[in-house]
C-alpha positions as CSV (number, residue, x, y, z in Angstrom):
1,M,88.6,90.9,173.9
2,A,89.5,87.3,174.2
3,Q,86.6,85.1,175.3
4,A,86.7,82.6,178.1
5,D,84.9,79.9,176.2
6,N,87.8,79.2,173.9
7,Q,88.1,75.6,172.7
8,G,91.8,75.3,173.5
9,G,91.2,74.3,177.1
10,S,92.9,75.5,180.3
11,R,96.0,76.7,178.4
12,D,93.9,79.3,176.5
13,L,91.9,80.1,179.6
14,A,95.2,80.8,181.4
15,E,96.1,83.3,178.7
16,V,92.7,85.0,179.1
17,L,93.3,85.2,182.8
18,D,96.8,86.7,182.3
19,E,95.2,89.4,180.1
20,L,92.5,90.1,182.8
21,A,95.2,90.4,185.4
22,V,97.0,93.0,183.3
23,R,93.8,95.0,182.9
24,V,93.1,94.8,186.7
25,N,96.6,96.0,187.4
26,D,96.1,98.9,185.0
27,A,92.8,99.7,186.7
28,K,94.5,99.8,190.1
29,A,96.7,102.6,188.7
30,Y,94.2,104.7,187.0
31,L,91.5,104.3,189.7
32,R,94.2,105.2,192.3
33,I,93.3,102.3,194.5
34,D,96.2,102.9,196.9
35,E,95.3,106.6,197.3
36,L,91.7,105.6,197.9
37,R,92.8,103.3,200.7
38,S,94.6,106.2,202.4
39,R,91.6,108.4,201.8
40,R,89.3,105.9,203.4
41,D,91.4,105.9,206.6
42,V,91.1,109.7,206.8
43,L,87.3,109.5,206.2
44,E,86.9,106.7,208.8
45,A,88.6,108.9,211.4
46,E,86.4,111.9,210.5
47,A,83.3,109.7,210.6
48,G,84.3,108.7,214.1
49,E,84.5,112.2,215.5
50,P,81.9,112.9,218.2
51,G,80.8,116.2,216.9
52,L,80.5,115.1,213.2
53,W,76.7,115.6,213.0
54,D,76.9,119.1,214.5
55,D,77.5,120.1,210.9
56,Q,75.0,118.0,208.9
57,D,76.1,119.0,205.5
58,R,79.7,118.0,206.3
59,A,78.5,114.8,207.9
60,R,76.5,113.8,204.9
61,H,79.5,114.5,202.6
62,V,81.8,112.5,204.8
63,T,79.5,109.5,205.1
64,T,78.6,109.5,201.4
65,E,82.3,109.6,200.3
66,L,83.2,106.9,202.9
67,G,80.4,104.7,201.6
68,R,81.5,105.1,198.0
69,A,85.2,104.4,198.9
70,N,84.2,101.3,200.8
71,D,82.1,100.1,197.8
72,D,84.9,100.7,195.3
73,L,87.6,99.1,197.5
74,T,85.4,96.1,198.2
75,S,84.7,95.6,194.5
76,F,88.3,95.9,193.6
77,D,89.5,93.5,196.4
78,T,86.8,91.0,195.5
79,L,87.9,91.1,191.9
80,A,91.6,90.6,192.9
81,T,90.6,87.6,195.1
82,S,88.5,86.1,192.3
83,L,91.5,86.3,190.0
84,E,93.6,84.3,192.5
85,D,90.8,81.8,192.9
86,A,90.7,81.3,189.1
87,R,94.4,80.7,189.0
88,V,94.0,78.0,191.7
89,L,91.2,76.4,189.5
90,I,93.5,76.4,186.5
91,E,96.2,74.6,188.5
92,M,93.7,72.0,189.6
93,V,92.4,71.5,186.0
94,E,95.9,71.1,184.7
95,G,96.8,68.8,187.6
96,S,93.9,66.5,186.9
97,K,94.8,66.4,183.2
98,A,98.4,65.5,184.0
99,E,97.1,62.6,186.1
100,G,95.0,61.5,183.1
101,A,91.7,62.1,184.9
102,S,90.1,65.2,183.3
103,D,87.4,66.7,185.6
104,E,84.6,68.3,183.5
105,S,83.0,69.9,186.5
106,L,86.2,71.8,187.3
107,E,86.6,72.9,183.7
108,T,83.0,74.2,183.7
109,E,83.5,76.0,186.9
110,L,86.7,77.6,185.5
111,T,85.1,78.7,182.3
112,S,82.2,80.2,184.3
113,S,84.5,82.0,186.7
114,I,86.6,83.6,183.9
115,Q,83.5,84.7,182.1
116,E,82.2,86.5,185.3
117,L,85.7,88.0,185.7
118,E,85.6,89.4,182.2
119,R,82.2,91.1,183.1
120,A,83.6,92.4,186.4
121,V,86.7,93.8,184.8
122,G,84.5,95.5,182.2
123,R,82.5,97.1,184.9
124,L,85.6,98.3,186.6
125,E,87.0,99.8,183.4
126,L,83.6,101.5,182.8
127,Q,84.0,103.3,186.1
128,S,87.3,104.7,185.0
129,L,85.4,106.6,182.2
130,F,83.7,108.8,184.8
131,Q,86.1,111.6,185.2
132,G,83.8,114.6,185.1
133,E,83.2,116.7,188.2
134,Y,79.5,115.8,188.3
135,D,79.5,112.3,186.8
136,E,78.7,110.6,190.1
137,S,75.7,112.9,190.6
138,D,72.0,112.2,190.3
139,A,70.4,113.5,187.0
140,I,67.6,115.6,185.8
141,A,66.4,114.1,182.6
142,E,64.0,115.9,180.3
143,V,62.4,114.5,177.2
144,H,60.9,116.8,174.5
145,A,58.8,116.0,171.5
146,G,60.3,117.2,168.2
147,A,59.2,117.0,164.5
148,G,56.6,114.3,163.7
149,G,53.3,115.5,165.3
150,T,51.4,113.0,167.3
151,D,53.9,110.2,166.5
152,A,56.7,112.4,168.0
153,Q,54.6,112.9,171.1
154,D,54.0,109.2,171.4
155,W,57.7,108.6,170.9
156,T,58.5,111.0,173.7
157,E,56.3,108.9,176.1
158,M,58.1,105.8,174.8
159,M,61.4,107.4,175.6
160,L,60.3,108.3,179.1
161,R,59.4,104.7,179.7
162,M,62.7,103.5,178.1
163,Y,64.9,105.6,180.4
164,S,62.7,104.8,183.5
165,R,63.1,101.0,182.8
166,W,66.8,101.5,182.3
167,A,67.1,103.2,185.7
168,E,65.1,100.5,187.4
169,R,67.3,97.8,185.9
170,R,70.3,99.6,187.5
171,G,68.6,100.0,190.9
172,F,68.2,103.7,190.5
173,S,65.1,105.6,191.7
174,V,62.9,107.6,189.3
175,E,60.9,110.6,190.3
176,V,58.5,112.1,187.7
177,D,58.3,115.8,188.5
178,E,56.4,117.1,185.5
179,T,54.6,115.8,182.4
180,T,52.8,117.8,179.7
181,E,50.4,115.7,177.7
182,G,50.3,115.7,173.9
183,Q,47.3,117.0,172.0
184,E,46.0,113.6,171.0
185,A,48.4,111.1,172.6
186,G,51.8,110.8,174.3
187,L,53.7,113.7,175.8
188,L,55.0,117.0,174.7
189,S,57.6,116.9,177.5
190,A,58.4,115.3,180.8
191,T,61.0,116.0,183.6
192,V,62.3,113.2,185.8
193,I,65.0,113.0,188.5
194,I,67.0,109.8,188.4
195,K,68.9,109.1,191.5
196,G,71.8,106.7,191.7
197,R,75.6,106.8,191.6
198,F,76.8,107.8,188.1
199,A,73.3,108.5,186.9
200,Y,74.4,111.8,185.3
201,G,77.6,110.3,183.9
202,L,75.7,107.5,182.2
203,L,72.8,109.6,181.0
204,S,75.1,112.3,179.6
205,A,76.0,109.8,176.9
206,E,72.3,109.8,175.8
207,R,71.9,113.6,175.5
208,G,70.7,114.5,172.0
209,V,68.0,113.8,169.4
210,H,66.6,110.3,169.0
211,R,64.8,109.2,165.7
212,L,62.1,106.6,165.4
213,V,60.9,105.0,162.2
214,R,57.8,102.9,162.3
215,M,54.4,102.2,160.8
216,S,52.3,104.9,162.4
217,P,49.5,103.8,164.6
218,F,48.0,107.3,164.2
219,D,47.8,107.2,160.4
220,S,44.6,105.8,158.9
221,Q,46.6,104.4,156.0
222,H,49.2,102.9,158.4
223,R,52.1,104.5,156.5
224,R,55.7,104.6,157.7
225,Q,56.4,107.7,159.8
226,T,59.6,109.3,161.0
227,S,59.5,111.2,164.3
228,F,61.9,112.8,166.7
229,A,62.3,113.4,170.4
230,S,65.2,114.7,172.4
231,L,66.8,114.0,175.8
232,D,68.5,116.7,177.8
233,V,70.4,115.9,181.0
234,T,71.6,118.1,183.9
235,P,73.4,117.0,187.1
236,F,71.1,117.3,190.1
237,M,72.2,118.1,193.6
238,E,70.1,118.9,196.6
239,D,72.0,122.2,197.4
240,L,73.6,124.4,194.8
241,S,73.7,127.6,196.9
242,D,77.5,127.8,196.5
243,E,77.2,127.8,192.7
244,V,74.1,129.8,192.0
245,E,72.0,132.4,193.8
246,I,68.4,133.0,192.7
247,D,66.7,136.3,193.5
248,E,62.9,135.7,193.8
249,K,62.4,139.1,192.2
250,D,63.8,137.5,189.0
251,L,61.1,134.8,189.0
252,R,57.6,134.7,187.6
253,I,55.7,132.0,189.6
254,D,52.5,130.5,188.1
255,T,50.3,127.9,189.7
256,Y,47.9,125.6,187.9
257,R,46.0,122.4,188.2
258,A,48.3,119.4,187.2
259,S,47.3,117.0,184.5
260,G,48.6,113.8,183.1
261,A,50.7,111.0,184.6
262,G,52.1,111.7,188.1
263,G,51.2,111.1,191.7
264,Q,47.8,110.2,193.2
265,H,47.3,113.8,194.3
266,I,47.3,115.5,191.0
267,N,44.1,117.0,189.4
268,K,42.7,117.8,192.9
269,T,44.1,121.3,193.6
270,D,45.9,124.1,191.8
271,S,49.2,122.9,193.4
272,A,51.4,122.6,190.3
273,V,54.1,125.3,190.0
274,R,55.8,126.8,187.0
275,L,58.8,129.0,187.6
276,T,60.2,131.3,184.9
277,H,63.6,132.8,185.5
278,L,63.2,136.1,183.7
279,P,66.8,137.1,183.1
280,T,67.5,133.8,181.2
281,G,64.1,132.6,180.1
282,V,64.6,129.2,181.8
283,V,61.3,127.6,182.7
284,V,60.8,124.6,185.0
285,S,57.6,123.0,186.3
286,C,56.8,120.5,189.1
287,Q,53.4,118.9,189.8
288,N,54.1,115.6,191.5
289,E,54.5,116.7,195.2
290,R,51.6,116.9,197.7
291,S,51.4,120.6,198.1
292,Q,52.1,123.8,196.2
293,H,54.9,124.6,198.7
294,Q,56.6,121.3,198.0
295,N,56.2,121.7,194.3
296,K,57.8,125.1,194.5
297,A,60.7,123.8,196.6
298,R,61.4,121.0,194.1
299,A,61.1,123.4,191.1
300,M,63.6,125.7,192.7
301,Q,66.0,122.8,193.0
302,I,65.6,121.9,189.4
303,L,65.9,125.6,188.3
304,S,69.1,125.9,190.4
305,A,70.6,122.9,188.7
306,K,69.7,124.2,185.2
307,L,71.1,127.6,185.9
308,A,74.3,126.1,187.3
309,E,74.7,123.9,184.2
310,R,74.1,127.0,182.1
311,V,77.0,128.8,183.9
312,R,79.3,125.8,183.4
313,A,78.4,125.6,179.7
314,E,79.2,129.3,179.3
315,R,82.6,128.8,181.0
316,A,83.3,125.8,178.7
317,A,82.3,127.9,175.7
318,E,84.8,130.5,176.7
319,M,87.5,127.8,176.7
320,D,86.2,126.6,173.3
321,A,85.5,123.2,174.9
322,L,81.7,123.1,175.0
323,S,80.2,119.7,174.5
324,G,76.6,118.3,174.6
325,D,75.1,121.3,172.9
326,R,71.3,121.2,172.2
327,T,70.6,120.5,168.6
328,D,67.6,120.9,166.4
329,N,65.0,118.3,167.3
330,A,64.5,117.1,163.7
331,W,66.3,115.7,160.6
332,G,70.1,115.6,160.4
333,S,70.8,116.0,164.1
334,Q,69.9,112.7,165.6
335,I,72.4,110.6,167.6
336,R,70.6,107.4,167.3
337,S,68.0,105.8,165.0
338,Y,65.3,103.3,166.1
339,V,63.9,101.5,163.1
340,M,60.8,99.3,163.5
341,A,59.8,99.2,159.8
342,P,60.6,98.0,157.2
343,Y,63.3,96.1,159.3
344,Q,64.3,96.0,163.0
345,L,67.4,98.0,164.0
346,V,68.7,100.4,166.6
347,K,71.9,102.1,165.5
348,D,74.0,104.8,167.3
349,L,75.3,107.2,164.7
350,R,78.3,108.3,166.8
351,T,79.7,104.8,167.7
352,N,78.1,102.6,165.1
353,V,76.9,100.2,167.9
354,E,73.8,98.5,166.7
355,T,71.3,95.7,167.5
356,G,68.3,94.1,165.9
357,N,66.5,93.6,169.2
358,V,64.6,96.9,169.2
359,E,62.1,95.7,171.9
360,A,64.9,95.0,174.4
361,V,66.3,98.5,173.8
362,L,62.9,100.1,174.3
363,D,62.6,98.1,177.5
364,G,65.7,99.8,178.9
365,D,68.7,97.7,177.5
366,L,70.9,100.7,176.9
367,D,74.2,99.9,178.6
368,D,76.1,98.9,175.5
369,F,75.2,102.2,173.8
370,M,76.1,104.3,176.8
371,E,79.5,102.5,177.4
372,A,80.5,102.8,173.7
373,E,79.8,106.5,173.7
374,L,81.6,107.1,177.0
375,R,84.6,105.2,175.5
376,R,84.5,107.2,172.3
377,R,84.6,110.4,174.3
378,R,87.5,109.3,176.4
379,G,89.3,107.7,173.3
380,T,89.7,104.4,175.1
381,R,89.5,100.8,173.7
382,P,86.3,98.8,173.8
């Protein structure tokens, strides 16, 4: 991609702006902006109906879709306006040069404007990569320790923090529903619900095994250790009754006293709930709500989401199009390596995207990796 800080002056910046205008016009087509405007008119009419909230599910659906349509159209229209403003700036810069009075402040403003336009167009193009039925949904994210003993359990806790920090950077909410502590340190597993538009679409690019190489803080001789942990992601929706029906006779329900990180109410009562779906063997737990009843309700929501995802995967397998399979949580199956010794490097093995700033990645700077994988899946240009 051409950069806006070219040394060739306004002529080169004008070429960059022309390229951006082409990309915005392309985005208008594949994001179906004109259709979205028509759809917004329909939604606004429905939202104005007096009896809308007589059916609360329909009302929530209408208002949510309308809000997203407004957000998308506002973003696109703002971008189109910014393009026109940048064209005016170019004309002003070229006019001042023609008069022999170059204005540095105008040129600085122009360069800054086009750099921001490049970032905005990139965000717009990223949105086009979300074409899956559930990409806009919230996400259930589960981290699990793999090979590597205590180091792997510590790595699992580090991954939980990494994805929590990433979510916070994007303005998403993070709800920790269950954690299982490691024998000495870290976590054996954890389940969180991350809420925000495109949370599932983005996190689906992270599904798989992650490998950490570092000098072990748990080894008395401080030797280098390789450890593994995995991330699994499922779309989360509040109501999946249309997709999956759970018979309580098919459930084994266990209650226990919660332990580990969670809410302020854990460790006081036997309020944590573990559900085992006997026909499939799927197990979910929840310990972060205030009461056993609330924990069971949340666990049922997570179980419904996992069973619905299982059905979707089975359908996809029948069509020979299954993706995102669970892999062995050990050697040879990782999607990304995080190396902290003998050098500093994070490298994605699917896209070859890499960075030497390991600390930034562990602090949630994951967007470049996610975008590259989403583009790879869709076969689009970077």
